[in-house]
All heavy atoms as a GROMACS GRO file, in nm:
protein
  550
    1MET      N    1   1.291  -1.079  -1.216
    1MET     CA    2   1.403  -0.991  -1.192
    1MET      C    3   1.473  -0.954  -1.321
    1MET      O    4   1.504  -0.837  -1.344
    1MET     CB    5   1.501  -1.046  -1.089
    1MET     CG    6   1.445  -1.052  -0.950
    1MET     SD    7   1.568  -1.112  -0.835
    1MET     CE    8   1.485  -1.081  -0.681
    2ALA      N    9   1.496  -1.054  -1.399
    2ALA     CA   10   1.567  -1.032  -1.529
    2ALA      C   11   1.486  -0.942  -1.617
    2ALA      O   12   1.541  -0.849  -1.686
    2ALA     CB   13   1.602  -1.162  -1.596
    3LYS      N   14   1.353  -0.967  -1.622
    3LYS     CA   15   1.264  -0.886  -1.712
    3LYS      C   16   1.266  -0.737  -1.666
    3LYS      O   17   1.284  -0.649  -1.751
    3LYS     CB   18   1.124  -0.940  -1.702
    3LYS     CG   19   1.019  -0.866  -1.782
    3LYS     CD   20   0.886  -0.928  -1.764
    3LYS     CE   21   0.789  -0.826  -1.710
    3LYS     NZ   22   0.657  -0.881  -1.685
    4ILE      N   23   1.262  -0.712  -1.535
    4ILE     CA   24   1.258  -0.578  -1.486
    4ILE      C   25   1.396  -0.512  -1.506
    4ILE      O   26   1.402  -0.396  -1.548
    4ILE     CB   27   1.216  -0.578  -1.340
    4ILE    CG1   28   1.067  -0.614  -1.329
    4ILE    CG2   29   1.237  -0.438  -1.280
    4ILE    CD1   30   1.020  -0.652  -1.195
    5ALA      N   31   1.504  -0.584  -1.486
    5ALA     CA   32   1.633  -0.530  -1.510
    5ALA      C   33   1.650  -0.487  -1.660
    5ALA      O   34   1.698  -0.379  -1.685
    5ALA     CB   35   1.746  -0.630  -1.469
    6GLN      N   36   1.598  -0.567  -1.746
    6GLN     CA   37   1.605  -0.536  -1.892
    6GLN      C   38   1.524  -0.415  -1.921
    6GLN      O   39   1.567  -0.326  -1.992
    6GLN     CB   40   1.561  -0.657  -1.972
    6GLN     CG   41   1.572  -0.635  -2.121
    6GLN     CD   42   1.527  -0.758  -2.198
    6GLN    OE1   43   1.459  -0.841  -2.149
    6GLN    NE2   44   1.576  -0.764  -2.320
    7GLN      N   45   1.401  -0.413  -1.870
    7GLN     CA   46   1.313  -0.297  -1.897
    7GLN      C   47   1.370  -0.168  -1.846
    7GLN      O   48   1.351  -0.066  -1.909
    7GLN     CB   49   1.175  -0.323  -1.829
    7GLN     CG   50   1.088  -0.428  -1.889
    7GLN     CD   51   0.966  -0.456  -1.806
    7GLN    OE1   52   0.956  -0.423  -1.686
    7GLN    NE2   53   0.865  -0.522  -1.865
    8GLN      N   54   1.435  -0.176  -1.732
    8GLN     CA   55   1.496  -0.053  -1.662
    8GLN      C   56   1.636  -0.026  -1.710
    8GLN      O   57   1.701   0.067  -1.656
    8GLN     CB   58   1.482  -0.068  -1.512
    8GLN     CG   59   1.340  -0.073  -1.461
    8GLN     CD   60   1.260   0.048  -1.492
    8GLN    OE1   61   1.307   0.160  -1.469
    8GLN    NE2   62   1.138   0.026  -1.544
    9LYS      N   63   1.688  -0.114  -1.795
    9LYS     CA   64   1.822  -0.096  -1.852
    9LYS      C   65   1.926  -0.097  -1.738
    9LYS      O   66   2.019  -0.016  -1.734
    9LYS     CB   67   1.833   0.029  -1.936
    9LYS     CG   68   1.744   0.022  -2.063
    9LYS     CD   69   1.755   0.149  -2.144
    9LYS     CE   70   1.672   0.156  -2.272
    9LYS     NZ   71   1.556   0.086  -2.288
   10LYS      N   72   1.916  -0.194  -1.654
   10LYS     CA   73   2.004  -0.217  -1.546
   10LYS      C   74   2.078  -0.347  -1.562
   10LYS      O   75   2.018  -0.449  -1.600
   10LYS     CB   76   1.927  -0.228  -1.407
   10LYS     CG   77   1.844  -0.106  -1.374
   10LYS     CD   78   1.930   0.003  -1.326
   10LYS     CE   79   1.844   0.122  -1.284
   10LYS     NZ   80   1.923   0.240  -1.252
   11PRO      N   81   2.210  -0.350  -1.540
   11PRO     CA   82   2.282  -0.474  -1.551
   11PRO      C   83   2.246  -0.567  -1.429
   11PRO      O   84   2.236  -0.509  -1.317
   11PRO     CB   85   2.429  -0.430  -1.537
   11PRO     CG   86   2.425  -0.301  -1.468
   11PRO     CD   87   2.298  -0.237  -1.504
   12LEU      N   88   2.223  -0.686  -1.450
   12LEU     CA   89   2.178  -0.780  -1.346
   12LEU      C   90   2.288  -0.880  -1.322
   12LEU      O   91   2.334  -0.946  -1.406
   12LEU     CB   92   2.047  -0.850  -1.386
   12LEU     CG   93   1.983  -0.937  -1.282
   12LEU    CD1   94   1.933  -0.852  -1.166
   12LEU    CD2   95   1.864  -1.011  -1.339
   13ALA      N   96   2.326  -0.890  -1.195
   13ALA     CA   97   2.429  -0.986  -1.154
   13ALA      C   98   2.372  -1.125  -1.166
   13ALA      O   99   2.246  -1.141  -1.160
   13ALA     CB  100   2.470  -0.958  -1.009
   14PRO      N  101   2.458  -1.227  -1.180
   14PRO     CA  102   2.400  -1.365  -1.182
   14PRO      C  103   2.329  -1.391  -1.054
   14PRO      O  104   2.378  -1.370  -0.944
   14PRO     CB  105   2.530  -1.452  -1.188
   14PRO     CG  106   2.633  -1.359  -1.253
   14PRO     CD  107   2.599  -1.221  -1.204
   15LEU      N  108   2.207  -1.429  -1.064
   15LEU     CA  109   2.119  -1.448  -0.947
   15LEU      C  110   2.150  -1.580  -0.878
   15LEU      O  111   2.160  -1.687  -0.938
   15LEU     CB  112   1.972  -1.443  -0.989
   15LEU     CG  113   1.925  -1.318  -1.050
   15LEU    CD1  114   1.777  -1.324  -1.092
   15LEU    CD2  115   1.941  -1.202  -0.949
   16ARG      N  116   2.169  -1.574  -0.743
   16ARG     CA  117   2.190  -1.690  -0.659
   16ARG      C  118   2.128  -1.655  -0.528
   16ARG      O  119   2.117  -1.536  -0.490
   16ARG     CB  120   2.332  -1.734  -0.652
   16ARG     CG  121   2.426  -1.627  -0.607
   16ARG     CD  122   2.572  -1.671  -0.621
   16ARG     NE  123   2.658  -1.585  -0.539
   16ARG     CZ  124   2.684  -1.459  -0.556
   16ARG    NH1  125   2.636  -1.402  -0.663
   16ARG    NH2  126   2.762  -1.397  -0.474
   17ASP      N  127   2.093  -1.752  -0.447
   17ASP     CA  128   2.023  -1.727  -0.321
   17ASP      C  129   2.099  -1.633  -0.233
   17ASP      O  130   2.037  -1.545  -0.166
   17ASP     CB  131   1.997  -1.858  -0.246
   17ASP     CG  132   1.878  -1.934  -0.308
   17ASP    OD1  133   1.808  -1.880  -0.383
   17ASP    OD2  134   1.871  -2.054  -0.272
   18GLU      N  135   2.234  -1.644  -0.222
   18GLU     CA  136   2.307  -1.565  -0.128
   18GLU      C  137   2.345  -1.426  -0.178
   18GLU      O  138   2.398  -1.344  -0.102
   18GLU     CB  139   2.433  -1.640  -0.081
   18GLU     CG  140   2.533  -1.675  -0.194
   18GLU     CD  141   2.498  -1.796  -0.273
   18GLU    OE1  142   2.402  -1.876  -0.244
   18GLU    OE2  143   2.564  -1.819  -0.376
   19LEU      N  144   2.310  -1.392  -0.297
   19LEU     CA  145   2.338  -1.259  -0.354
   19LEU      C  146   2.253  -1.155  -0.283
   19LEU      O  147   2.128  -1.167  -0.271
   19LEU     CB  148   2.304  -1.255  -0.503
   19LEU     CG  149   2.326  -1.123  -0.575
   19LEU    CD1  150   2.473  -1.084  -0.573
   19LEU    CD2  151   2.262  -1.126  -0.712
   20LYS      N  152   2.318  -1.055  -0.230
   20LYS     CA  153   2.242  -0.946  -0.166
   20LYS      C  154   2.169  -0.865  -0.267
   20LYS      O  155   2.216  -0.841  -0.374
   20LYS     CB  156   2.342  -0.851  -0.093
   20LYS     CG  157   2.407  -0.916   0.025
   20LYS     CD  158   2.492  -0.821   0.102
   20LYS     CE  159   2.551  -0.896   0.220
   20LYS     NZ  160   2.642  -0.806   0.298
   21LEU      N  161   2.045  -0.836  -0.237
   21LEU     CA  162   1.959  -0.754  -0.329
   21LEU      C  163   2.027  -0.626  -0.373
   21LEU      O  164   2.019  -0.588  -0.484
   21LEU     CB  165   1.825  -0.727  -0.265
   21LEU     CG  166   1.729  -0.844  -0.256
   21LEU    CD1  167   1.605  -0.805  -0.168
   21LEU    CD2  168   1.683  -0.892  -0.390
   22MET      N  169   2.098  -0.565  -0.277
   22MET     CA  170   2.173  -0.437  -0.310
   22MET      C  171   2.282  -0.458  -0.413
   22MET      O  172   2.319  -0.364  -0.478
   22MET     CB  173   2.229  -0.383  -0.177
   22MET     CG  174   2.122  -0.326  -0.089
   22MET     SD  175   2.193  -0.256   0.065
   22MET     CE  176   2.307  -0.134   0.002
   23ASP      N  177   2.333  -0.581  -0.421
   23ASP     CA  178   2.434  -0.612  -0.519
   23ASP      C  179   2.383  -0.679  -0.645
   23ASP      O  180   2.463  -0.706  -0.733
   23ASP     CB  181   2.539  -0.706  -0.455
   23ASP     CG  182   2.608  -0.648  -0.333
   23ASP    OD1  183   2.614  -0.524  -0.328
   23ASP    OD2  184   2.655  -0.720  -0.246
   24SER      N  185   2.254  -0.688  -0.661
   24SER     CA  186   2.193  -0.757  -0.770
   24SER      C  187   2.192  -0.669  -0.899
   24SER      O  188   2.178  -0.721  -1.012
   24SER     CB  189   2.053  -0.799  -0.743
   24SER     OG  190   1.969  -0.683  -0.730
   25GLY      N  191   2.203  -0.540  -0.881
   25GLY     CA  192   2.193  -0.450  -0.997
   25GLY      C  193   2.056  -0.376  -1.002
   25GLY      O  194   2.039  -0.283  -1.068
   26LEU      N  195   1.963  -0.432  -0.921
   26LEU     CA  196   1.828  -0.367  -0.917
   26LEU      C  197   1.838  -0.257  -0.808
   26LEU      O  198   1.883  -0.274  -0.705
   26LEU     CB  199   1.727  -0.473  -0.878
   26LEU     CG  200   1.708  -0.589  -0.972
   26LEU    CD1  201   1.605  -0.683  -0.914
   26LEU    CD2  202   1.666  -0.544  -1.109
   27ASP      N  203   1.781  -0.140  -0.846
   27ASP     CA  204   1.769  -0.032  -0.746
   27ASP      C  205   1.633  -0.032  -0.683
   27ASP      O  206   1.554  -0.129  -0.704
   27ASP     CB  207   1.798   0.106  -0.813
   27ASP     CG  208   1.703   0.134  -0.926
   27ASP    OD1  209   1.594   0.076  -0.939
   27ASP    OD2  210   1.735   0.229  -1.006
   28SER      N  211   1.604   0.058  -0.598
   28SER     CA  212   1.485   0.057  -0.518
   28SER      C  213   1.358   0.066  -0.615
   28SER      O  214   1.257   0.009  -0.581
   28SER     CB  215   1.483   0.169  -0.414
   28SER     OG  216   1.491   0.293  -0.472
   29LEU      N  217   1.369   0.143  -0.719
   29LEU     CA  218   1.258   0.151  -0.817
   29LEU      C  219   1.230   0.014  -0.879
   29LEU      O  220   1.119  -0.028  -0.890
   29LEU     CB  221   1.283   0.254  -0.925
   29LEU     CG  222   1.181   0.262  -1.036
   29LEU    CD1  223   1.045   0.299  -0.979
   29LEU    CD2  224   1.225   0.356  -1.142
   30CYS      N  225   1.334  -0.058  -0.919
   30CYS     CA  226   1.319  -0.192  -0.973
   30CYS      C  227   1.258  -0.282  -0.875
   30CYS      O  228   1.167  -0.369  -0.911
   30CYS     CB  229   1.456  -0.246  -1.018
   30CYS     SG  230   1.535  -0.161  -1.156
   31ILE      N  231   1.299  -0.278  -0.751
   31ILE     CA  232   1.239  -0.367  -0.650
   31ILE      C  233   1.093  -0.335  -0.626
   31ILE      O  234   1.006  -0.416  -0.618
   31ILE     CB  235   1.312  -0.358  -0.514
   31ILE    CG1  236   1.459  -0.400  -0.527
   31ILE    CG2  237   1.243  -0.432  -0.402
   31ILE    CD1  238   1.481  -0.546  -0.558
   32ALA      N  239   1.058  -0.206  -0.632
   32ALA     CA  240   0.915  -0.163  -0.616
   32ALA      C  241   0.841  -0.214  -0.731
   32ALA      O  242   0.720  -0.256  -0.715
   32ALA     CB  243   0.910  -0.008  -0.606
   33ILE      N  244   0.888  -0.209  -0.852
   33ILE     CA  245   0.818  -0.257  -0.971
   33ILE      C  246   0.801  -0.408  -0.958
   33ILE      O  247   0.694  -0.465  -0.987
   33ILE     CB  248   0.904  -0.225  -1.102
   33ILE    CG1  249   0.898  -0.074  -1.127
   33ILE    CG2  250   0.843  -0.301  -1.222
   33ILE    CD1  251   0.989  -0.025  -1.236
   34LEU      N  252   0.908  -0.483  -0.916
   34LEU     CA  253   0.898  -0.627  -0.891
   34LEU      C  254   0.785  -0.657  -0.789
   34LEU      O  255   0.704  -0.747  -0.819
   34LEU     CB  256   1.031  -0.674  -0.848
   34LEU     CG  257   1.042  -0.826  -0.813
   34LEU    CD1  258   1.006  -0.910  -0.930
   34LEU    CD2  259   1.179  -0.860  -0.760
   35VAL      N  260   0.786  -0.587  -0.685
   35VAL     CA  261   0.682  -0.617  -0.577
   35VAL      C  262   0.542  -0.586  -0.638
   35VAL      O  263   0.451  -0.667  -0.614
   35VAL     CB  264   0.709  -0.535  -0.455
   35VAL    CG1  265   0.594  -0.535  -0.358
   35VAL    CG2  266   0.839  -0.580  -0.382
   36ALA      N  267   0.530  -0.477  -0.714
   36ALA     CA  268   0.401  -0.444  -0.771
   36ALA      C  269   0.356  -0.555  -0.872
   36ALA      O  270   0.237  -0.596  -0.875
   36ALA     CB  271   0.405  -0.308  -0.838
   37GLU      N  272   0.448  -0.598  -0.952
   37GLU     CA  273   0.416  -0.705  -1.051
   37GLU      C  274   0.374  -0.840  -0.978
   37GLU      O  275   0.283  -0.909  -1.021
   37GLU     CB  276   0.526  -0.723  -1.153
   37GLU     CG  277   0.533  -0.609  -1.246
   37GLU     CD  278   0.626  -0.636  -1.362
   37GLU    OE1  279   0.671  -0.747  -1.386
   37GLU    OE2  280   0.654  -0.538  -1.443
   38LEU      N  281   0.452  -0.874  -0.876
   38LEU     CA  282   0.416  -0.994  -0.802
   38LEU      C  283   0.288  -0.981  -0.731
   38LEU      O  284   0.204  -1.078  -0.721
   38LEU     CB  285   0.530  -1.027  -0.704
   38LEU     CG  286   0.663  -1.073  -0.766
   38LEU    CD1  287   0.773  -1.078  -0.659
   38LEU    CD2  288   0.642  -1.210  -0.835
   39ASP      N  289   0.253  -0.862  -0.684
   39ASP     CA  290   0.121  -0.838  -0.622
   39ASP      C  291   0.008  -0.855  -0.719
   39ASP      O  292  -0.090  -0.916  -0.692
   39ASP     CB  293   0.121  -0.696  -0.559
   39ASP     CG  294  -0.003  -0.669  -0.482
   39ASP    OD1  295  -0.076  -0.763  -0.447
   39ASP    OD2  296  -0.029  -0.553  -0.452
   40ASP      N  297   0.036  -0.802  -0.842
   40ASP     CA  298  -0.066  -0.816  -0.946
   40ASP      C  299  -0.085  -0.965  -0.986
   40ASP      O  300  -0.200  -1.012  -1.005
   40ASP     CB  301  -0.025  -0.739  -1.075
   40ASP     CG  302  -0.037  -0.587  -1.058
   40ASP    OD1  303  -0.107  -0.546  -0.961
   40ASP    OD2  304   0.014  -0.516  -1.147
   41GLU      N  305   0.022  -1.036  -0.989
   41GLU     CA  306   0.015  -1.175  -1.033
   41GLU      C  307  -0.036  -1.266  -0.924
   41GLU      O  308  -0.122  -1.356  -0.952
   41GLU     CB  309   0.158  -1.227  -1.073
   41GLU     CG  310   0.151  -1.370  -1.132
   41GLU     CD  311   0.287  -1.408  -1.195
   41GLU    OE1  312   0.362  -1.324  -1.240
   41GLU    OE2  313   0.306  -1.533  -1.206
   42PHE      N  314   0.006  -1.251  -0.801
   42PHE     CA  315  -0.031  -1.336  -0.688
   42PHE      C  316  -0.137  -1.281  -0.595
   42PHE      O  317  -0.184  -1.350  -0.509
   42PHE     CB  318   0.087  -1.391  -0.615
   42PHE     CG  319   0.189  -1.467  -0.698
   42PHE    CD1  320   0.308  -1.413  -0.735
   42PHE    CD2  321   0.158  -1.596  -0.744
   42PHE    CE1  322   0.395  -1.484  -0.811
   42PHE    CE2  323   0.243  -1.666  -0.819
   42PHE     CZ  324   0.364  -1.612  -0.851
   43GLY      N  325  -0.160  -1.151  -0.602
   43GLY     CA  326  -0.252  -1.090  -0.508
   43GLY      C  327  -0.204  -1.072  -0.371
   43GLY      O  328  -0.284  -1.061  -0.276
   44ILE      N  329  -0.070  -1.075  -0.353
   44ILE     CA  330  -0.008  -1.060  -0.221
   44ILE      C  331   0.106  -0.960  -0.225
   44ILE      O  332   0.177  -0.948  -0.324
   44ILE     CB  333   0.040  -1.189  -0.161
   44ILE    CG1  334   0.138  -1.255  -0.255
   44ILE    CG2  335  -0.074  -1.283  -0.132
   44ILE    CD1  336   0.215  -1.375  -0.197
   45ASP      N  337   0.124  -0.896  -0.113
   45ASP     CA  338   0.242  -0.812  -0.094
   45ASP      C  339   0.297  -0.841   0.044
   45ASP      O  340   0.261  -0.771   0.138
   45ASP     CB  341   0.216  -0.665  -0.116
   45ASP     CG  342   0.336  -0.573  -0.095
   45ASP    OD1  343   0.447  -0.624  -0.065
   45ASP    OD2  344   0.321  -0.453  -0.105
   46PRO      N  345   0.377  -0.945   0.062
   46PRO     CA  346   0.428  -0.977   0.196
   46PRO      C  347   0.517  -0.871   0.257
   46PRO      O  348   0.527  -0.864   0.374
   46PRO     CB  349   0.498  -1.109   0.175
   46PRO     CG  350   0.538  -1.108   0.033
   46PRO     CD  351   0.433  -1.029  -0.039
   47LEU      N  352   0.568  -0.784   0.180
   47LEU     CA  353   0.653  -0.673   0.232
   47LEU      C  354   0.570  -0.575   0.308
   47LEU      O  355   0.620  -0.512   0.404
   47LEU     CB  356   0.727  -0.608   0.124
   47LEU     CG  357   0.835  -0.693   0.051
   47LEU    CD1  358   0.891  -0.621  -0.069
   47LEU    CD2  359   0.948  -0.725   0.152
   48SER      N  360   0.441  -0.560   0.282
   48SER     CA  361   0.364  -0.462   0.348
   48SER      C  362   0.293  -0.523   0.469
   48SER      O  363   0.240  -0.458   0.555
   48SER     CB  364   0.250  -0.406   0.258
   48SER     OG  365   0.162  -0.508   0.224
   49SER      N  366   0.307  -0.657   0.478
   49SER     CA  367   0.240  -0.722   0.593
   49SER      C  368   0.325  -0.813   0.677
   49SER      O  369   0.279  -0.894   0.752
   49SER     CB  370   0.120  -0.804   0.539
   49SER     OG  371   0.169  -0.908   0.455
   50THR      N  372   0.459  -0.804   0.662
   50THR     CA  373   0.547  -0.887   0.746
   50THR      C  374   0.534  -0.848   0.887
   50THR      O  375   0.528  -0.734   0.922
   50THR     CB  376   0.701  -0.874   0.695
   50THR    OG1  377   0.733  -0.740   0.697
   50THR    CG2  378   0.714  -0.933   0.553
   51VAL      N  379   0.536  -0.950   0.967
   51VAL     CA  380   0.515  -0.933   1.111
   51VAL      C  381   0.630  -0.853   1.168
   51VAL      O  382   0.617  -0.765   1.245
   51VAL     CB  383   0.499  -1.066   1.181
   51VAL    CG1  384   0.496  -1.050   1.332
   51VAL    CG2  385   0.374  -1.136   1.130
   52ASP      N  386   0.758  -0.897   1.132
   52ASP     CA  387   0.876  -0.832   1.191
   52ASP      C  388   0.926  -0.716   1.111
   52ASP      O  389   1.016  -0.646   1.148
   52ASP     CB  390   0.986  -0.933   1.213
   52ASP     CG  391   1.025  -1.005   1.084
   52ASP    OD1  392   0.982  -0.965   0.974
   52ASP    OD2  393   1.102  -1.105   1.097
   53HIS      N  394   0.866  -0.691   0.996
   53HIS     CA  395   0.898  -0.572   0.911
   53HIS      C  396   1.042  -0.573   0.868
   53HIS      O  397   1.105  -0.465   0.849
   53HIS     CB  398   0.862  -0.447   0.979
   53HIS     CG  399   0.713  -0.430   0.994
   53HIS    ND1  400   0.639  -0.521   1.062
   53HIS    CD2  401   0.627  -0.337   0.953
   53HIS    CE1  402   0.508  -0.482   1.063
   53HIS    NE2  403   0.502  -0.371   0.994
   54ASN      N  404   1.106  -0.689   0.861
   54ASN     CA  405   1.244  -0.698   0.810
   54ASN      C  406   1.238  -0.714   0.658
   54ASN      O  407   1.182  -0.807   0.607
   54ASN     CB  408   1.322  -0.814   0.869
   54ASN     CG  409   1.352  -0.787   1.017
   54ASN    OD1  410   1.366  -0.675   1.056
   54ASN    ND2  411   1.358  -0.896   1.096
   55PHE      N  412   1.307  -0.623   0.593
   55PHE     CA  413   1.318  -0.634   0.444
   55PHE      C  414   1.418  -0.742   0.411
   55PHE      O  415   1.521  -0.751   0.476
   55PHE     CB  416   1.362  -0.499   0.391
   55PHE     CG  417   1.356  -0.493   0.240
   55PHE    CD1  418   1.231  -0.462   0.179
   55PHE    CD2  419   1.468  -0.516   0.158
   55PHE    CE1  420   1.224  -0.463   0.037
   55PHE    CE2  421   1.458  -0.509   0.020
   55PHE     CZ  422   1.333  -0.481  -0.037
   56PRO      N  423   1.384  -0.826   0.311
   56PRO     CA  424   1.478  -0.935   0.277
   56PRO      C  425   1.612  -0.875   0.230
   56PRO      O  426   1.617  -0.777   0.158
   56PRO     CB  427   1.408  -1.004   0.167
   56PRO     CG  428   1.301  -0.915   0.117
   56PRO     CD  429   1.265  -0.822   0.228
   57VAL      N  430   1.720  -0.936   0.270
   57VAL     CA  431   1.850  -0.894   0.239
   57VAL      C  432   1.906  -0.955   0.114
   57VAL      O  433   1.966  -0.889   0.031
   57VAL     CB  434   1.946  -0.917   0.359
   57VAL    CG1  435   2.090  -0.877   0.325
   57VAL    CG2  436   1.903  -0.839   0.483
   58THR      N  437   1.881  -1.082   0.096
   58THR     CA  438   1.934  -1.157  -0.016
   58THR      C  439   1.820  -1.199  -0.114
   58THR      O  440   1.704  -1.197  -0.077
   58THR     CB  441   2.005  -1.283   0.028
   58THR    OG1  442   1.907  -1.375   0.086
   58THR    CG2  443   2.114  -1.255   0.128
   59VAL      N  444   1.862  -1.243  -0.231
   59VAL     CA  445   1.766  -1.294  -0.334
   59VAL      C  446   1.691  -1.412  -0.269
   59VAL      O  447   1.570  -1.424  -0.285
   59VAL     CB  448   1.834  -1.334  -0.462
   59VAL    CG1  449   1.742  -1.403  -0.560
   59VAL    CG2  450   1.895  -1.205  -0.532
   60GLY      N  451   1.761  -1.493  -0.201
   60GLY     CA  452   1.703  -1.616  -0.136
   60GLY      C  453   1.597  -1.572  -0.032
   60GLY      O  454   1.487  -1.632  -0.020
   61ASP      N  455   1.629  -1.472   0.044
   61ASP     CA  456   1.535  -1.417   0.146
   61ASP      C  457   1.410  -1.366   0.075
   61ASP      O  458   1.294  -1.392   0.128
   61ASP     CB  459   1.596  -1.301   0.225
   61ASP     CG  460   1.710  -1.338   0.313
   61ASP    OD1  461   1.725  -1.452   0.347
   61ASP    OD2  462   1.789  -1.246   0.348
   62PHE      N  463   1.428  -1.300  -0.032
   62PHE     CA  464   1.314  -1.240  -0.111
   62PHE      C  465   1.224  -1.352  -0.158
   62PHE      O  466   1.101  -1.347  -0.141
   62PHE     CB  467   1.363  -1.156  -0.232
   62PHE     CG  468   1.261  -1.081  -0.297
   62PHE    CD1  469   1.219  -0.955  -0.248
   62PHE    CD2  470   1.201  -1.127  -0.408
   62PHE    CE1  471   1.126  -0.879  -0.318
   62PHE    CE2  472   1.105  -1.056  -0.479
   62PHE     CZ  473   1.064  -0.938  -0.433
   63ILE      N  474   1.287  -1.455  -0.217
   63ILE     CA  475   1.208  -1.570  -0.266
   63ILE      C  476   1.134  -1.639  -0.157
   63ILE      O  477   1.018  -1.668  -0.172
   63ILE     CB  478   1.303  -1.663  -0.345
   63ILE    CG1  479   1.353  -1.600  -0.473
   63ILE    CG2  480   1.232  -1.799  -0.376
   63ILE    CD1  481   1.464  -1.670  -0.547
   64LYS      N  482   1.202  -1.667  -0.049
   64LYS     CA  483   1.140  -1.734   0.073
   64LYS      C  484   1.024  -1.652   0.123
   64LYS      O  485   0.917  -1.709   0.156
   64LYS     CB  486   1.241  -1.758   0.185
   64LYS     CG  487   1.334  -1.874   0.148
   64LYS     CD  488   1.433  -1.892   0.268
   64LYS     CE  489   1.543  -1.981   0.226
   64LYS     NZ  490   1.654  -1.988   0.320
   65LEU      N  491   1.034  -1.522   0.125
   65LEU     CA  492   0.931  -1.436   0.173
   65LEU      C  493   0.803  -1.460   0.091
   65LEU      O  494   0.694  -1.477   0.145
   65LEU     CB  495   0.968  -1.289   0.168
   65LEU     CG  496   0.872  -1.186   0.220
   65LEU    CD1  497   0.856  -1.199   0.372
   65LEU    CD2  498   0.919  -1.046   0.184
   66TYR      N  499   0.820  -1.465  -0.040
   66TYR     CA  500   0.707  -1.484  -0.125
   66TYR      C  501   0.655  -1.632  -0.121
   66TYR      O  502   0.531  -1.653  -0.126
   66TYR     CB  503   0.733  -1.443  -0.269
   66TYR     CG  504   0.707  -1.297  -0.290
   66TYR    CD1  505   0.806  -1.206  -0.260
   66TYR    CD2  506   0.586  -1.254  -0.331
   66TYR    CE1  507   0.779  -1.064  -0.275
   66TYR    CE2  508   0.560  -1.115  -0.348
   66TYR     CZ  509   0.660  -1.026  -0.318
   66TYR     OH  510   0.632  -0.889  -0.324
   67GLU      N  511   0.746  -1.724  -0.114
   67GLU     CA  512   0.704  -1.863  -0.101
   67GLU      C  513   0.622  -1.886   0.021
   67GLU      O  514   0.515  -1.949   0.019
   67GLU     CB  515   0.823  -1.962  -0.101
   67GLU     CG  516   0.890  -1.974  -0.238
   67GLU     CD  517   1.020  -2.059  -0.227
   67GLU    OE1  518   1.073  -2.080  -0.126
   67GLU    OE2  519   1.055  -2.106  -0.341
   68ASN      N  520   0.666  -1.827   0.131
   68ASN     CA  521   0.593  -1.845   0.260
   68ASN      C  522   0.457  -1.774   0.252
   68ASN      O  523   0.358  -1.823   0.311
   68ASN     CB  524   0.672  -1.790   0.376
   68ASN     CG  525   0.793  -1.883   0.403
   68ASN    OD1  526   0.799  -1.994   0.371
   68ASN    ND2  527   0.894  -1.822   0.469
   69ALA      N  528   0.449  -1.656   0.190
   69ALA     CA  529   0.323  -1.586   0.181
   69ALA      C  530   0.225  -1.659   0.088
   69ALA      O  531   0.102  -1.648   0.111
   69ALA     CB  532   0.349  -1.442   0.129
   70ILE      N  533   0.267  -1.727  -0.013
   70ILE     CA  534   0.183  -1.796  -0.105
   70ILE      C  535   0.123  -1.922  -0.043
   70ILE      O  536   0.010  -1.962  -0.071
   70ILE     CB  537   0.252  -1.827  -0.237
   70ILE    CG1  538   0.280  -1.695  -0.315
   70ILE    CG2  539   0.174  -1.921  -0.329
   70ILE    CD1  540   0.370  -1.706  -0.434
   71HIS      N  541   0.204  -1.990   0.037
   71HIS     CA  542   0.162  -2.116   0.095
   71HIS      C  543   0.084  -2.104   0.217
   71HIS      O  544   0.060  -2.055   0.302
   71HIS     CB  545   0.282  -2.210   0.117
   71HIS     CG  546   0.348  -2.248  -0.010
   71HIS    ND1  547   0.288  -2.319  -0.109
   71HIS    CD2  548   0.469  -2.211  -0.058
   71HIS    CE1  549   0.372  -2.330  -0.211
   71HIS    NE2  550   0.481  -2.266  -0.185
   0.00000   0.00000   0.00000
């Protein structure tokens, strides 16, 4: 997240699990870049295959989504 924020010249809030993604400083383009980079690295995109199709609301939700998809 920090790398993408820096690349996109976006200020990044201090990251913590309960921080809402919308309040992180990352916009939708940054999130899309993050998802694409994680897909390249891990070969998964849990956002396109979530059963309930709920987009993660917080940083912690986002991390858990990927942790669950990897395991």
